[in-house]
C-alpha positions as CSV (number, residue, x, y, z in Angstrom):
1,M,-10.8,11.3,-30.5
2,T,-8.4,8.6,-30.7
3,T,-9.2,5.6,-28.4
4,D,-6.9,2.7,-27.2
5,P,-8.4,-0.5,-28.5
6,T,-6.8,-2.4,-25.5
7,G,-9.0,-0.4,-23.1
8,E,-6.2,1.1,-21.2
9,D,-7.5,4.7,-21.4
10,A,-10.8,3.5,-20.1
11,N,-9.2,1.5,-17.2
12,R,-6.2,3.9,-16.2
13,T,-7.9,4.8,-12.9
14,A,-8.8,1.3,-12.1
15,A,-5.2,0.1,-13.0
16,R,-3.6,2.1,-10.3
17,P,-2.0,-0.3,-7.9
18,Q,-3.5,-0.5,-4.6
19,R,-1.7,-1.5,-1.3
20,S,-0.3,-5.0,-1.6
21,L,-2.4,-8.0,-0.5
22,A,0.5,-9.1,1.8
23,T,0.6,-5.7,3.4
24,R,-3.0,-5.7,4.1
25,L,-3.1,-9.2,5.7
26,V,-0.1,-8.4,7.9
27,V,-1.5,-5.0,9.0
28,V,-5.0,-6.3,9.8
29,A,-3.8,-9.2,11.6
30,A,-1.1,-7.2,13.4
31,V,-3.8,-4.6,14.5
32,W,-6.1,-7.2,15.8
33,S,-3.4,-8.9,17.6
34,I,-2.2,-5.7,19.2
35,I,-5.8,-4.9,20.3
36,A,-6.4,-8.4,21.7
37,L,-3.0,-8.4,23.5
38,A,-3.7,-4.9,25.0
39,L,-7.0,-6.1,26.2
40,A,-5.4,-9.3,27.6
41,G,-2.9,-7.2,29.4
42,V,-5.5,-4.8,30.9
43,F,-7.6,-8.0,32.0
44,L,-4.5,-9.7,33.7
45,V,-3.6,-6.6,35.5
46,S,-7.2,-6.0,36.7
47,L,-7.2,-9.6,37.9
48,Y,-3.9,-9.4,39.7
49,Q,-5.0,-6.1,41.4
50,R,-8.3,-7.7,42.5
51,S,-6.3,-10.7,43.8
52,S,-3.9,-8.6,45.5
53,E,-6.6,-6.6,47.3
54,R,-8.4,-9.8,48.4
55,A,-4.9,-11.1,49.8
56,F,-4.2,-7.6,51.3
57,D,-7.7,-7.6,53.0
58,A,-7.2,-11.2,54.2
59,Q,-3.9,-10.1,56.0
60,L,-5.8,-7.1,57.5
61,D,-8.6,-9.4,58.7
62,V,-6.2,-11.7,60.6
63,H,-5.2,-8.6,62.6
64,I,-8.9,-7.8,63.2
65,K,-9.6,-11.3,64.4
66,A,-6.7,-11.1,66.9
67,L,-7.9,-7.8,68.2
68,I,-11.5,-9.2,68.6
69,A,-10.0,-12.2,70.6
70,E,-8.3,-9.9,73.0
71,M,-11.4,-7.8,73.6
72,L,-13.6,-10.7,74.2
73,E,-11.7,-11.1,77.5
74,T,-14.2,-9.0,79.5
75,D,-14.1,-8.0,83.1
76,T,-17.2,-7.6,85.2
77,T,-17.4,-5.3,88.3
78,F,-20.2,-4.2,90.6
79,V,-21.1,-0.6,91.3
80,K,-23.7,0.0,93.8
81,G,-24.8,-3.6,93.4
82,V,-25.2,-3.2,89.7
83,A,-23.1,-5.4,87.5
84,K,-20.9,-3.7,84.8
85,T,-19.0,-5.5,82.2
86,T,-16.0,-3.8,80.5
87,V,-14.0,-5.2,77.6
88,T,-10.3,-5.7,78.1
89,E,-8.1,-3.0,76.5
90,P,-6.3,-4.8,73.6
91,T,-2.6,-4.6,73.5
92,Y,-2.2,-6.4,70.3
93,R,1.6,-6.5,69.0
94,G,1.0,-9.1,66.2
95,D,3.2,-7.0,63.9
96,P,6.0,-4.8,65.0
97,R,4.9,-2.0,62.7
98,F,1.9,-1.5,65.0
99,S,4.3,-0.2,67.5
100,L,6.6,2.1,65.3
101,P,5.5,5.6,65.2
102,L,3.6,6.6,61.9
103,S,4.8,3.2,60.4
104,G,1.9,3.0,58.0
105,W,0.3,0.2,60.1
106,Y,-2.6,1.1,62.4
107,W,-5.5,-0.2,64.2
108,T,-8.3,1.5,66.3
109,V,-11.4,0.7,68.3
110,R,-14.4,2.8,68.4
111,E,-17.6,2.4,70.2
112,G,-20.5,2.3,67.6
113,D,-20.3,4.9,64.9
114,S,-18.8,7.4,67.2
115,Q,-15.4,8.8,65.7
116,A,-14.1,8.9,69.2
117,I,-11.3,6.3,69.5
118,L,-11.4,4.0,72.6
119,Y,-8.1,2.2,71.9
120,A,-5.6,2.6,69.3
121,S,-2.2,1.2,68.2
122,D,1.1,2.8,69.4
123,S,2.0,3.5,65.9
124,L,-0.7,6.4,65.7
125,V,1.1,8.3,68.4
126,G,-2.1,10.1,69.3
127,D,-2.9,11.2,65.6
128,P,-6.5,10.4,64.5
129,L,-7.3,7.8,61.8
130,N,-10.3,9.2,60.0
131,T,-12.2,6.0,59.0
132,P,-15.6,6.4,57.1
133,A,-18.8,5.7,59.0
134,M,-20.1,2.1,58.4
135,G,-23.8,2.7,58.7
136,E,-25.7,-0.6,58.6
137,A,-22.8,-2.6,57.2
138,E,-21.1,-5.2,59.1
139,E,-17.8,-5.1,57.1
140,S,-16.3,-2.4,54.9
141,A,-13.1,-1.9,53.0
142,G,-11.6,1.1,51.3
143,F,-8.8,3.7,50.7
144,I,-8.3,6.7,52.9
145,A,-5.5,9.3,53.7
146,G,-3.3,8.3,56.6
147,P,-1.9,10.6,59.4
148,T,1.0,11.5,57.1
149,G,-1.1,12.0,54.0
150,D,-0.1,8.7,52.6
151,E,-2.8,6.4,51.0
152,I,-4.2,3.6,53.6
153,R,-6.1,0.5,52.8
154,V,-8.5,0.1,55.8
155,L,-10.6,-2.8,56.7
156,Q,-13.5,-2.3,59.4
157,Q,-15.6,-4.8,61.2
158,K,-18.6,-4.2,63.5
159,I,-18.9,-6.5,66.6
160,S,-21.1,-6.5,69.7
161,I,-20.0,-7.4,73.1
162,E,-22.5,-7.3,75.9
163,E,-24.9,-5.6,73.6
164,T,-22.4,-2.8,73.1
165,P,-21.3,-2.2,69.5
166,Y,-17.7,-1.8,68.6
167,V,-16.0,-0.9,65.3
168,I,-12.6,-2.4,64.9
169,A,-10.5,-0.9,62.1
170,V,-7.2,-2.2,60.9
171,G,-5.2,-0.1,58.2
172,A,-1.9,-0.5,56.2
173,A,0.0,1.8,53.8
174,T,-0.6,0.8,50.1
175,A,2.8,2.1,48.8
176,G,4.2,-1.5,48.6
177,F,0.8,-2.9,47.3
178,W,0.7,-0.5,44.4
179,A,4.4,-1.1,43.8
180,D,3.7,-4.8,43.3
181,I,1.0,-4.1,41.0
182,S,3.1,-1.7,38.8
183,E,5.8,-4.3,38.8
184,F,3.4,-7.0,37.6
185,A,2.0,-4.6,35.0
186,R,5.4,-3.8,33.6
187,L,6.3,-7.6,33.5
188,V,3.0,-8.2,31.7
189,T,3.7,-5.4,29.2
190,L,7.1,-6.4,28.4
191,T,6.0,-10.2,28.1
192,L,3.0,-9.2,25.8
193,C,5.1,-6.9,23.7
194,L,7.5,-9.8,23.1
195,V,4.5,-12.2,22.3
196,G,3.0,-9.6,20.0
197,L,6.4,-9.1,18.1
198,G,6.7,-12.8,17.8
199,L,3.1,-13.0,16.5
200,I,3.6,-10.2,13.9
201,L,6.8,-12.0,12.7
202,A,4.9,-15.2,12.6
203,I,2.0,-13.5,10.7
204,F,4.4,-11.9,8.3
205,F,6.2,-15.1,7.4
206,Q,3.0,-17.0,7.2
207,V,1.7,-14.4,4.6
208,K,4.8,-14.5,2.8
209,V,4.7,-18.4,2.5
210,G,1.1,-18.4,1.9
211,L,1.2,-15.9,-0.9
212,R,4.3,-17.3,-2.6
213,P,2.3,-19.1,-5.3
214,L,0.9,-15.7,-6.2
215,F,4.4,-14.3,-6.6
216,R,5.2,-17.3,-8.8
217,L,2.0,-16.4,-10.9
218,K,3.2,-12.7,-11.2
219,A,6.6,-13.9,-12.3
220,S,5.3,-16.4,-14.9
221,L,3.0,-13.7,-16.2
222,A,5.7,-11.1,-16.3
223,A,7.8,-13.8,-18.3
224,V,5.0,-14.0,-21.0
225,R,4.7,-10.4,-21.2
226,Q,8.4,-10.0,-21.7
227,G,8.2,-12.7,-24.4
228,D,10.5,-15.3,-22.4
229,A,7.7,-17.8,-22.1
230,D,4.7,-18.9,-24.2
231,K,2.3,-19.6,-21.5
232,I,1.8,-19.3,-17.6
233,D,2.9,-22.1,-15.4
234,E,-0.1,-23.9,-14.2
235,A,1.7,-26.0,-11.4
236,L,0.0,-24.0,-8.8
237,P,-2.0,-24.6,-5.6
238,R,-5.7,-25.5,-6.6
239,E,-7.1,-22.3,-5.4
240,I,-5.3,-20.4,-8.0
241,A,-4.4,-23.0,-10.6
242,P,-7.9,-22.3,-12.6
243,L,-6.8,-18.6,-12.8
244,A,-3.6,-19.7,-14.6
245,V,-5.6,-22.0,-16.9
246,E,-7.9,-19.3,-17.8
247,L,-5.1,-16.8,-18.4
248,N,-3.5,-19.3,-20.7
249,A,-6.7,-19.9,-22.6
250,L,-6.9,-16.0,-23.0
251,I,-3.4,-15.8,-24.4
252,V,-4.1,-18.7,-26.8
253,S,-7.4,-16.9,-28.0
254,N,-5.6,-13.5,-28.3
255,R,-3.0,-15.1,-30.6
256,E,-5.6,-16.8,-32.6
257,I,-7.5,-13.5,-33.0
258,V,-4.3,-11.8,-34.2
259,E,-3.6,-14.5,-36.5
260,R,-7.0,-14.3,-38.2
261,A,-6.7,-10.5,-38.3
262,R,-3.4,-10.7,-40.2
263,T,-4.8,-13.3,-42.7
264,H,-7.8,-11.1,-43.3
265,V,-5.7,-8.1,-43.8
266,G,-3.4,-9.9,-46.2
267,N,-6.5,-11.2,-48.1
268,L,-8.0,-7.9,-48.3
269,A,-4.7,-6.3,-49.4
270,H,-4.4,-8.9,-52.3
271,G,-8.1,-8.7,-53.2
272,L,-8.0,-4.8,-53.5
273,K,-4.6,-4.0,-54.9
274,T,-4.8,-6.2,-58.1
275,P,-8.2,-4.7,-59.4
276,L,-6.9,-1.2,-58.6
277,S,-3.8,-1.9,-60.5
278,V,-5.7,-3.1,-63.5
279,I,-8.0,0.0,-63.4
280,S,-5.0,2.3,-63.2
281,N,-3.2,0.5,-66.1
282,E,-6.3,0.6,-68.3
283,A,-6.8,4.4,-67.5
284,R,-3.1,5.3,-68.3
285,A,-3.4,3.3,-71.6
286,S,-6.6,4.9,-72.6
287,G,-5.8,8.6,-72.4
288,G,-8.2,11.4,-72.3
289,P,-9.8,13.5,-69.5
290,L,-11.8,10.6,-68.2
291,A,-8.9,8.4,-67.9
292,E,-6.9,10.9,-66.2
293,K,-9.6,11.4,-63.7
294,V,-10.1,7.6,-63.1
295,S,-6.3,7.3,-62.8
296,E,-6.2,10.1,-60.2
297,Q,-8.9,8.6,-58.1
298,A,-7.5,5.2,-58.3
299,T,-4.2,6.5,-56.9
300,I,-6.2,8.3,-54.0
301,M,-8.1,5.0,-53.4
302,S,-4.8,3.1,-53.3
303,T,-3.3,5.5,-50.8
304,Q,-6.4,5.3,-48.7
305,I,-6.5,1.6,-48.8
306,Q,-2.8,1.5,-47.9
307,H,-3.2,3.8,-44.9
308,H,-6.3,1.7,-43.6
309,L,-4.6,-1.7,-44.1
310,E,-1.6,-0.3,-42.2
311,R,-3.8,0.8,-39.5
312,A,-5.5,-2.7,-39.4
313,R,-2.0,-4.4,-39.3
314,M,-0.8,-2.1,-36.4
315,A,-3.9,-2.8,-34.3
316,A,-3.7,-6.5,-34.9
317,Q,0.2,-6.3,-33.8
318,R,-0.9,-4.2,-30.8
319,R,-3.1,-7.0,-29.4
320,V,-0.2,-9.4,-29.2
321,I,0.7,-10.3,-25.6
322,G,4.3,-10.7,-24.5
323,V,6.0,-8.8,-27.3
324,S,8.7,-6.3,-26.4
325,C,12.2,-5.2,-27.8
326,D,15.3,-3.0,-26.5
327,T,14.9,0.5,-27.9
328,E,19.0,1.0,-28.1
329,P,19.7,-1.7,-30.9
330,V,16.7,-0.6,-33.1
331,L,17.5,3.1,-33.0
332,A,21.2,2.6,-33.3
333,R,20.7,0.5,-36.5
334,L,18.4,3.2,-37.9
335,I,20.8,6.0,-37.3
336,R,23.6,4.0,-38.9
337,A,21.4,3.6,-41.9
338,M,20.4,7.2,-42.1
339,G,23.9,8.3,-41.9
340,K,24.7,6.3,-44.8
341,I,21.7,7.6,-46.8
342,Y,22.3,11.3,-46.1
343,R,26.1,11.1,-46.2
344,D,26.1,13.5,-49.2
345,K,24.4,16.1,-47.0
346,G,27.1,15.7,-44.4
347,I,24.6,14.6,-41.7
348,E,25.6,12.2,-39.0
349,P,22.6,11.9,-36.5
350,E,23.5,12.2,-32.9
351,F,22.3,9.5,-30.7
352,H,21.8,9.7,-26.7
353,Q,20.2,7.1,-24.5
354,A,21.4,7.0,-20.7
355,T,19.6,3.9,-19.6
356,S,18.4,0.7,-20.9
357,I,14.8,0.8,-22.0
358,R,12.5,-1.9,-23.3
359,F,9.6,-0.9,-25.8
360,R,6.3,-2.7,-24.9
361,G,5.5,-3.7,-28.6
362,E,6.9,-5.1,-31.7
363,A,10.4,-3.9,-33.0
364,Q,9.1,-3.3,-36.5
365,D,6.6,-0.9,-35.1
366,L,9.3,1.0,-33.1
367,E,11.5,1.0,-36.3
368,E,8.6,2.3,-38.4
369,M,7.7,5.1,-36.1
370,S,11.2,6.3,-35.1
371,G,12.5,5.7,-38.8
372,N,9.9,8.1,-40.2
373,L,10.9,10.8,-37.7
374,I,14.6,10.4,-38.3
375,D,14.3,10.1,-42.0
376,N,11.9,13.3,-41.9
377,A,14.5,15.2,-39.7
378,C,17.4,14.3,-42.0
379,K,15.4,15.4,-45.3
380,W,15.0,18.8,-43.8
381,A,18.1,19.3,-41.6
382,A,20.9,21.7,-42.6
383,S,23.5,19.8,-40.9
384,R,22.5,18.4,-37.3
385,V,20.0,15.8,-36.4
386,R,19.8,14.8,-32.7
387,V,17.9,11.8,-31.2
388,R,17.4,11.3,-27.6
389,V,15.7,8.5,-25.6
390,A,14.8,8.9,-21.9
391,A,12.4,7.1,-19.5
392,L,9.3,8.9,-18.0
393,D,7.1,8.4,-15.0
394,D,3.3,8.8,-15.5
395,P,1.9,9.3,-12.0
396,A,-1.6,9.8,-13.3
397,T,-1.7,6.2,-14.4
398,N,1.2,4.7,-12.8
399,R,2.5,3.4,-16.2
400,D,6.1,3.1,-17.2
401,M,6.6,5.4,-20.5
402,F,9.5,6.5,-22.4
403,E,10.1,9.4,-24.9
404,I,11.9,9.6,-28.3
405,I,12.8,13.1,-29.2
406,V,14.1,13.8,-32.6
407,E,15.4,17.5,-33.4
408,D,16.8,19.0,-36.5
409,D,18.4,22.4,-37.3
410,G,16.1,22.9,-40.4
411,P,13.6,25.6,-41.3
412,G,11.1,24.1,-38.8
413,L,7.2,24.7,-39.1
414,T,4.7,27.2,-37.8
415,P,2.1,26.0,-35.3
416,D,-0.5,25.7,-38.0
417,Q,2.1,23.7,-40.3
418,R,2.7,21.4,-37.4
419,A,-1.1,20.7,-37.2
420,E,-1.2,20.2,-40.8
421,A,1.7,17.8,-41.0
422,V,0.3,15.0,-39.0
423,K,-2.9,14.8,-41.2
424,R,-3.1,11.7,-43.3
425,G,-1.7,12.2,-46.7
426,R,-0.9,15.9,-46.2
427,R,2.5,17.1,-47.6
428,L,3.6,20.6,-47.0
429,D,6.3,20.5,-49.7
430,E,5.6,18.6,-52.9
431,T,9.3,18.9,-54.0
432,V,10.4,16.4,-51.3
433,P,9.5,12.7,-52.3
434,G,7.0,10.9,-50.2
435,T,3.4,9.9,-49.8
436,G,2.4,12.2,-46.8
437,L,1.6,9.3,-44.8
438,G,4.6,9.0,-42.6
439,L,3.8,11.4,-39.7
440,S,0.2,10.3,-39.7
441,I,1.3,6.7,-39.3
442,V,3.5,7.7,-36.5
443,A,0.7,9.4,-34.8
444,D,-1.7,6.5,-35.3
445,L,0.8,3.9,-34.1
446,A,1.5,5.9,-30.9
447,A,-2.2,6.3,-30.1
448,L,-2.7,2.5,-30.6
449,Y,0.1,1.9,-28.1
450,G,-1.5,4.2,-25.5
451,G,1.2,6.8,-26.3
452,S,1.3,10.4,-28.0
453,F,3.0,12.2,-30.7
454,T,3.6,16.0,-30.8
455,L,5.5,18.5,-32.8
456,D,7.2,21.5,-31.4
457,G,10.2,24.1,-32.0
458,S,13.6,22.8,-31.4
459,D,16.4,24.6,-29.6
460,L,18.5,23.7,-32.7
461,G,16.4,26.0,-34.8
462,G,14.3,23.4,-36.6
463,L,11.6,21.0,-35.7
464,K,11.4,18.7,-32.5
465,A,9.4,15.6,-32.8
466,R,8.4,13.9,-29.4
467,L,7.2,10.3,-29.3
468,V,6.0,8.9,-26.1
469,L,5.6,5.2,-25.8
470,P,4.9,2.4,-23.2
471,A,8.0,0.8,-21.6
472,L,8.1,-2.6,-20.1
473,R,8.5,-2.5,-16.5
474,R,11.6,-4.3,-15.1
475,E,10.5,-7.1,-12.7
């Protein structure tokens, strides 16, 4: 199994972007603000309702006190020598609505807990006012249904005159009362909605301003990835400046590792090629079966060393941060070159690329991979070679990718031959010049970049090579 040395395969799931930090901060703050404002609105309306009830009851209590004042004007008579005291029938007109029939404002006087009404306001016009029994309480307040079925707020008070208990009840319709509360609730809701909207906007701008250094860090890192800058700008707030410093140290360390790897690869190539060349020359000069065998094995060793040195060079280059190139100039240059090389066959490769695509890697690697494929297609094509480049989306990893498809109208390959063709040093036709490493190098390079390489049948009649590579995301 081919693995990606950069760890991209292992971290694909973790690399999926989550909801943005700004969105999280705004959403959380907005939710809590809405909850707090909603609770504040409920609390304010509840306070206003309780205050309105107390004011309403205070108004009713004034009328009760006026009725009591009239009833205290008692009249004493003697019946058969026995004194009998009677209260004065109240004729209270403190509010004109007590005189208007079924106006919603009523008062009654009952003796004790009896439901029989001794005196009543003219507004009742003989209808009962079914007030609840008070029991042992001296005062009570509540809501009841009035004579017309509308809701009535009733305040009752128990008094004693000459040891005779009386219950005085004053009630008023609550239509206006609830209308005031509803209007207050509407105004509170409107006000709190405006306040909430203002808070959310303030939170949004606060988050945008607060996270601006992170956006600067992101832009600076993107510039490094695209090769437009050598290091990340460290002029950042002290909370995230250490992160920029550590990233710059990582970039420098990465470059040093790459340079050391390239140096080691060059030293190894120089150290092995010279002894092998000496062995091959001596074997060819000596002659005989042993010399032929030694020469044959030396050639195989040289091919293997060349292959593994090439893989080491590719792996070192793959580790470089901030390297990218445009695909169109590289491929257009290759196609022009192949057109000149295979002019005798009458082949002029077709090239199609609709949008600008930037390869996230070195230009020489892209040239080597696509050059091998185009060259191979031109070798086997009868008359047509077609090269197409298109952007791809990878929803599984959320990575930007692109594909290079090279097709020809040659004889093509069977499925088994396609599998053999990508094996290192495997040549299906010895009559065509080559080392047999071309397609295997393409497959290895594609794997190192986290891409893929496949062979299939083409609708032109020959072979279709599909190369998938990472693209640099446009910021």
